[in-house]
Structure formats: C-alpha cells, structure tokens
C-alpha positions in Angstrom: 43.3 -31.2 -65.4 44.8 -34.3 -66.0 42.6 -34.1 -69.5 41.7 -37.8 -68.9 39.6 -39.3 -71.2 37.5 -42.4 -70.9 38.9 -44.8 -72.4 42.0 -44.2 -70.7 40.1 -44.3 -67.3 38.5 -48.0 -68.0 41.9 -49.1 -69.3 42.9 -47.9 -64.7 40.4 -49.5 -64.0 40.9 -53.0 -65.9 45.2 -53.1 -65.1 44.9 -52.1 -61.4 41.8 -55.1 -61.0 44.6 -57.6 -62.9 47.1 -56.4 -60.5 45.1 -56.1 -57.3 42.6 -58.6 -57.3 38.5 -58.5 -57.3 39.4 -58.9 -53.0 41.7 -55.6 -52.9 39.5 -54.4 -55.6 37.9 -51.4 -53.0 40.4 -51.2 -50.3 43.5 -50.1 -52.2 40.6 -48.0 -54.5 39.4 -46.4 -51.1 42.8 -46.0 -49.4 43.5 -43.7 -53.0 40.8 -41.6 -53.1 42.3 -41.0 -49.2 45.5 -40.3 -50.3 44.2 -38.4 -53.7 42.0 -36.3 -51.1 44.7 -35.5 -48.4 47.0 -34.3 -51.4 44.1 -31.6 -52.8 43.6 -30.8 -49.0 47.6 -30.0 -49.0 47.4 -28.3 -52.2 44.1 -26.0 -50.8 46.3 -25.5 -47.7 49.9 -24.1 -49.4 46.9 -22.6 -51.8 45.7 -20.2 -49.1 48.4 -19.7 -47.1 49.9 -17.9 -50.5 47.4 -15.9 -51.5 47.2 -14.4 -47.7 50.8 -13.7 -48.0 50.4 -12.2 -51.1 47.6 -10.4 -49.4 50.3 -9.4 -46.1 52.5 -8.2 -48.9 50.1 -6.0 -50.4 49.0 -4.4 -47.8 52.9 -4.2 -46.5 53.1 -2.1 -49.3 50.5 0.3 -49.2 51.6 0.5 -45.3 55.0 1.8 -46.3 53.9 4.3 -49.3 51.6 5.7 -46.6 54.2 6.5 -44.3 55.8 7.9 -46.6 53.3 10.2 -48.0 52.6 11.4 -44.1 56.1 11.8 -43.5 56.1 13.9 -46.9 53.6 15.6 -45.5 55.1 16.2 -41.9 58.3 17.5 -43.4 56.3 20.2 -45.4 54.3 21.7 -42.4 56.9 21.8 -40.1 58.5 23.8 -42.9 56.2 26.2 -43.5 55.1 26.6 -40.0 59.2 27.1 -39.7 59.3 30.2 -42.3 56.3 32.0 -40.7 58.5 31.5 -37.3 61.1 32.7 -38.9 59.0 36.2 -40.8 57.3 37.0 -37.6 60.6 37.0 -35.5 62.0 39.1 -38.1 59.3 41.9 -38.0 59.9 44.6 -35.0 57.7 44.3 -32.2 55.6 47.1 -31.4 56.7 49.6 -28.7 54.5 49.6 -25.6 55.9 51.6 -23.3 53.5 53.0 -20.4 51.4 55.8 -20.6 52.6 58.5 -18.9 50.7 62.4 -18.2 52.2 63.7 -21.5 51.3 61.7 -23.3 47.4 62.6 -22.5 47.9 66.4 -22.1 48.5 66.6 -19.1 45.4 65.1 -17.5 45.0 62.1 -16.1 42.0 60.2 -15.3 42.5 58.9 -11.5 42.2 61.2 -8.6 44.3 63.8 -7.5 
C-alpha cells in the first residue's frame, strides 16, 4: 500500500531507537501498534458501512423499478377490464319476458 522497502524500515527503526532510547522503544512500538490496529479497524468499519449503504441503495432502486412496473401492469389491467365492461354495457340485453300460453301453442304444462 505504501510501498516501503526493507531499507526504509531499517532506517525508521534506527531513528526511533535514537529518539526514544532502548528503554522506551518497546513501549512506544506497542502503543504505535495499538494505534495502527485501531486505525485499521476504523477504516474497515467505514468501508463496511459504505458497502452496506451501496447495497441498500441498489435494493431501493430495484424496489422502485419493480413498483413502477407493477403500477404500469395494474393500470393496463384496469384499462382492459374497463374496456371490456364498456363493450358489454354497449350490447343490448336479450329480452327475457315470461312465457305465456300463446308461446306454447295454447297448451299449458300445468294442471287445468
């Protein structure tokens, strides 16, 4: 990531030994390691949250698209049903008047 070679690490170690001395160097190195660990943990946490937010946005976009698609299909269905209803309403109903004796040739099926 930082492209640090072995010679740079040795140089940093020698400078740290000269600045902190042999007694304090192990404690400083430990604390530096803890800080580096915390920083990496924070970076990983932020990265995880960003990934989670991106996935959430993708899901929300998919939901919006599906909602629009369903609304369009629903409108098309309602329009089809409405058109069918208008066609059915335009057709005249067959005449269903009650049967009379004249319709049956003067013969009735019931008792006289």
